[in-house]
C-alpha positions, 0 to 999 in steps of 0.5 A, spaced: 583 370 500 586 374 507 591 371 511 589 370 519 593 376 521 590 380 515 583 378 517 584 380 524 587 386 523 581 389 518 577 395 519 572 389 519 576 385 525 576 392 529 569 393 528 567 387 530 571 386 537 567 393 539 561 389 540 563 382 540 564 383 549 556 384 548 555 376 546 560 374 551 555 371 556 551 367 550 557 363 548 560 366 542 564 373 544 568 373 538 569 378 533 567 373 527 561 370 530 559 378 532 560 381 525 556 374 522 550 376 526 550 383 524 550 382 517 545 377 518 540 384 519 542 385 512 539 378 510 539 372 514 543 368 509 548 373 509 550 370 516 553 363 512 556 367 507 560 371 512 562 365 517 565 361 511 570 367 509 572 369 517 572 362 518 576 360 512 575 357 506 577 349 505 577 348 513 571 352 515 567 346 518 574 344 523 574 352 524 568 352 526 568 346 531 574 349 534 571 356 535 564 354 538 562 349 543 556 345 542 552 349 547 555 356 544 553 353 537 546 352 539 546 359 542 548 362 535 543 359 532 537 360 537 540 368 537 540 368 529 534 365 528 529 369 533 533 376 532 530 381 528 529 379 521 532 382 515 532 390 513 526 388 508 522 385 513 524 391 518 521 396 512 514 392 512 514 392 519 514 400 519 509 400 513 505 397 517 506 400 524 506 407 521 510 409 526 518 409 527 517 408 535 513 402 535 518 399 529 525 400 533 520 397 539 518 391 536 526 390 533 529 391 540 524 386 543 526 381 537 533 382 539 532 382 547 528 376 547 533 372 542 539 374 546 536 372 553 533 365 550 540 364 547 543 366 554 539 361 557 541 355 552 549 357 553 548 357 560 544 351 561 547 347 555 554 349 560 552 346 566 550 340 563 556 339 559 560 341 565 563 347 562 558 352 566 559 358 571 554 357 577 554 365 576 551 365 570 547 358 571 544 362 577 542 368 572 539 364 567 534 360 573 532 367 574 531 369 568 527 363 566 523 364 573 521 371 570 519 368 563 514 364 567 511 368 571 510 373 566 507 367 562 502 364 568 501 370 572 493 372 572 491 376 568 488 383 571 481 385 570 
């Protein structure tokens, strides 16, 4: 197993650092969590294995507890449960839709929806635990309002 210093200077850490900023508004903007979410596209069970390796062998639970707050952990779980399925399922989506464009639209919708829901969970949870910021909370309320409007608006004829 690599030491912490070696892991932080690996190619995976450098690639994860490039995309980690995307996940900062949802509470887990570190490279380890970002990489684990990306490996989840291969298969969802890879997230567990990746987290186990990146957050340390025997001290995994203590390292995870130190890396995630309760709202951030819930946000991470919700994002990975709602985002695009594994590559095999994506292949089935492509076969059923028979269109590359609609396949990418479905993947984009699933990932976007997962991001929005995990953003709201993190922002609301952070405010309820006393660690949130007001700008994120206001954005989360606005997003929730837009989702409610989309759900309950009167249908056009």
